N, C-alpha and C positions, 0 to 999 in steps of 0.2 A: 504494500500500500504506500501512499504518499506520506511523507513526514509533514508535520505542521509547517515547517519552513518552506517546503515545496508547494503546499496549498497556498501559503501566503505569497509566494512568488507568482503563482498563477493569478491570484487576485490582483496583485499590484503591477506586475510586469506584463501579464497577458499571455505568457508562455513559460513552460518549464519542461525540460527534457529529463526523463526518468528511465530507469531500467525496467525490463519486463521479464516475466518468467518463460517467455517463448524460447524454444530450443533451436539449435542450429538446423536441425532437420526440418522444423516447421518453417523457418525462414527460407531455407533452400527450396522447399516445396512451393512456397508462395512465389518466390522468384521465378521458378519454372512456369507457373501459371501466368505471370506477367509476360514472359517471353512468348508464350502462345497467344496471349490476348493483345499484346502491344508490340508487335514486331516493328523494326525500323523499316519503313517503306514510304514511297512517294515523296521522299525528301522531307518528311515531317519529323523534326527532332524531338517533339514533345507529344507523342500520342497519349490519349487519355480516354477513359470511359467512365460513365456515371450510371449507377444503379442498373446494370445490364449484364451481370455475370454471376455464376453460381458455382464456380470451381470450389471443390471441397476445401482446399487449402486456405482459400480466402474466407470462406464461410466459417471455418473453424476458428480463425482469428477473431472475426466479428462476434462470434458467440462465446468466446473465451470469458470465463467468469471474472478474470482480472480486470478487464476493461469496464464491465458493468459496475464493479465495486469502486473503481477509481472515479467513474462518473458520479456515483452516489456521493462520494466524498467531496468532489469538487462542487457539485451542485447543491450539497446539503439536502439531499432528497432520500426518502426511504425507498422509493421505487423510480426506476428510470427505464426508458425504452430507446431502442435503436431508431435513428432518424434517416440518415442517408449515408451513401458511400461513393467514393471515386477512387480510381487508380490512375497513376501517371508514371511514365518513364521519361526521364530527361537524358537523351543520348548526347554524347560528347559533340561539341562544336569547337574544336581546338583552334580554328582559324578566326574565331570571333573574339571581340573584346568583351571582357566581363561587364555585364550590365544587368539591371533588374528593373522591374516595374512595380508600382505600389498601388494598393487599393484597400478597401474594406468590403467584406461580403455582407455585413449587416451592421446596424447601429442600435445601441441601447441608450437608456437613461440611467443615471446613477442608481435610482431605486431598483432597477432590474437586478443589480448585483447585490442589493441589500435584502431582498425578499428571501424568505425561506419556504420552499426551495428557491434557488436563484432562477430568475426568469430569462435564462439564456441557454444557448447550446454549448455543450462541451465537445470540442473537436479533438480527435486523435490523429496525428500524423505519424504513422508507423514507418520507420526508416528500414527498408529491407537491404540497403547497402550503406556502407560508410558514407558520411557526408562531411567533406572538408570545405575549406573556404573557396575552392575552385569548382567543386562538383555540385553546382546548382543548389547552393544552400538557400533555404527560405530566408528572406530578409524581413526583419520585424522591427518596428519602432516601439520599444518597451514603454508600457504605460499609456500608449496613445488611445487605447479603448476607454480609459478613465477620463482623459481630457475631452474626448468627443462626447462621452456620456454626460459629463457635467454641462457641456454646452447644450446638449439636447434637452436637459431639464427645462430650459426656458423656451425651447423650440420643438414641441412635440410633433411627431409625424402625423400623417393623416389616418394611420391605422390604430390610433388610440393606444391601448396598453399592450397591443400584440406586436412583439418584434417580428420582423420578417427579413428574409434573405433578399437583398436588393443591392448588388455590387455597385460601388461608386469609386471611380478612380481618384487618386490623390488630388489631382488638379481641380476636381469638382467638390472637394470637401471644404468646410469652412477653414478660413485661414487661422490656424491655431498653432501654438508653440508646442512642439512634441520633441521627444528625444531623436537623435540620429538613428538610422537603421543599423542593426547588427545582424550577423549571420547566425543561424541556428546550426550548430555543429553537433554531429551525433555519430554513434557507432551502429552498425547493423544490429537490429533487434531492439534498439531503444525507441521510445515514442516521445514525441513532443505533444504535451497536453496544452491546448491553447484556445483562445477565442479569436475567431476571424473578424471580430469587431476591432481588433488592433490593426493598425496600418501595417500591411505585410505585402509580400509579393515574391514571385518566382524570379530566379536569376538564371543566367546562361551557364551551361555546363562547359567550362573551358578545361576540364580535366580529360583524362584518357579512358575513363570508365563510366558507364551509365549510372544514373541515380534513380532508384525505384522507391516509390512511397505509396502506401495504402492509407487512404483517408476514410474515416468513418466518424459519425457523430451520434451523440446521445442527448436526450433532454429529459427533464423530470416528467413523470406521468401527467402532472397537473398543468404543464406548460404547453401552450400551443404556439408554434412558430409558423409564420406565413411563408408561402412560396408562390411564385408565378403559377398560373393555372396549369400550364403545360408540365412544369416540374412537379406539381402536386399530383397530377394524374400519373406521371411516371413513377413517383415515389410509392403511391398506393399500389400500383400494379406490381412493383418490385417486392414490396413487403408481403403481398399475398403469396407470391411464388417463393420468397425466401423462407417463409415459415415452414414450407414443405421440406426444406433442406436442413433445418435445425434439429438437433437432438430433442426429444420430447421434453426433457427437463430444462432445456434452454429456450424453448419456443416463446416463453413469456416476454423475452426482450423485444419481440416484434408485436406491436399492438394489433388487436383484431382489425383487419382491413375493412374499410367501408365497402358495401356491396357495389 
């Protein structure tokens, strides 16, 4: 589980990287699934998929009890459920200059972090390969989620108390003072627990090996997160099918799908 200091780092900085109990064999099997699902082709150095795969190695990580318990701890929730998933491989682009782009996937208000359970998503970025400063590290502005949330207390969105996923690039965010971006460095098998309400972004892989990461999110059972209509339909369809691939004792992490 996470230490109190790690939970505090998540709360204050918006991201913390921790060890997991996953074995080398589990990581290797998931890497093999990525190679099948995300081959390098058509000149696309960053192939990705969202909520559209049921490879057992990936499913076994999503349903691993460790992540459910971490989500409960981070969200201060008695019960949590799986929300979404994505997979991405960043293949080497050694002839490019290192660069990155920045955005938020969603925005909160300060009160969303202070409610019990927290009115937010808990995102897991599981690193299947080592991530160094050249191998497409995620760049994050520590604490920026708090700065934006404080600003939003006075400028509530149109969706009332319901946070929603609505990506906004850095240049369209309010002009606020935030920390400089830093890279998230990790070893294969570690996971970064973060909020994508912090300003963050992908970087170019200027190393000589691919970077693979599995993303999946959880939210407290009592919390509703909005999605664009097309993504909501895809999520519900995926969850209906995903339940069939979970072990019976783990099926509870996927809420009953809408008809």
